[in-house]
C-alpha positions in Angstrom: 105.1 212.1 57.6 103.9 211.4 54.0 100.6 209.6 54.1 100.9 208.7 50.4 103.6 206.2 51.3 101.1 204.1 53.4 99.9 202.0 50.5 99.9 198.5 52.0 96.8 197.4 53.8 97.9 195.2 56.8 96.0 193.4 59.5 97.1 193.4 63.1 96.2 190.2 65.1 96.5 189.7 68.8 97.2 186.4 70.7 94.1 184.9 72.3 94.0 184.5 76.0 92.1 181.2 75.7 94.3 178.2 75.4 93.3 175.4 73.0 94.8 172.0 72.6 95.0 170.0 69.4 94.4 166.2 69.1 98.0 165.6 70.2 97.6 167.5 73.4 99.8 170.4 72.3 98.9 174.0 73.0 97.8 175.9 69.9 98.1 179.6 69.6 95.1 181.3 68.3 95.0 184.9 67.2 92.1 187.4 67.2 91.8 190.1 64.5 92.2 193.5 66.0 92.5 196.2 63.3 93.5 196.9 59.7 95.6 199.9 58.8 97.4 201.4 55.8 101.2 201.1 56.2 104.5 201.4 54.5 106.6 198.2 54.2 110.3 198.3 53.7 112.8 195.4 53.4 115.6 195.9 55.9 118.0 192.9 56.2 118.1 189.5 54.5 120.3 186.6 55.4 121.0 183.3 53.8 122.0 180.3 55.9 123.6 177.4 54.1 125.5 174.3 55.2 122.4 172.5 56.6 121.6 168.8 56.1 120.8 167.7 52.6 122.1 171.1 51.2 119.1 172.9 52.6 119.1 176.7 52.3 117.3 178.8 54.9 116.7 182.5 54.4 115.3 185.1 56.8 114.1 188.6 55.8 113.5 191.5 58.2 111.1 194.3 57.3 110.1 197.6 58.8 106.4 198.4 58.8 105.5 202.0 59.5 102.0 203.3 60.1 100.4 206.3 61.9 101.0 206.0 65.7 97.4 206.6 66.7 96.1 203.7 64.5 97.4 201.0 66.9 100.1 202.2 69.4 99.9 199.2 71.8 101.6 196.6 69.5 103.8 194.1 71.4 106.3 191.5 70.2 104.9 188.8 72.5 101.2 189.4 71.7 100.8 190.5 68.1 101.4 189.3 64.5 100.9 191.2 61.3 99.3 189.8 58.2 99.8 191.2 54.7 98.2 189.4 51.8 99.2 185.7 52.4 102.2 186.4 54.5 102.5 186.4 58.3 105.0 188.5 60.2 106.2 188.0 63.8 106.8 191.3 65.6 110.4 191.7 66.8 110.0 195.1 68.4 108.2 198.4 68.0 109.7 201.9 67.9 108.1 205.2 68.6 110.9 207.4 67.2 111.9 210.3 69.6 108.6 209.6 71.6 106.8 212.0 69.2 103.7 209.8 68.8 103.6 210.4 65.0 104.7 207.1 63.4 104.9 203.6 64.9 107.8 201.7 63.4 107.5 197.9 63.8 110.4 195.6 62.9 109.1 192.2 61.9 110.4 188.8 60.5 108.5 186.9 57.9 107.4 183.4 58.9 108.5 180.6 56.7 
């Protein structure tokens, strides 16, 4: 593990247990700030979807975010999001490689 590669300061947010409703009666998801950590962000897969109505092009990009395991080991895909600068990432899954508890690898998709 090379700690010098962790140069991106990310924020980990967790879904609130309190449900709120907006003026239309829809349930809003609120997130609570949990922790900030230094991490390494790598682009993994990008895809471009075309052929939509009105020649719309849709793209999705998947990233791998790696940080020291002990900083926040309990990250979950259904309960957490990651913020970096003005971007929000949905957690797809987390991987503790070889169960060594050294690095937490989180695979995320950027929200549009």
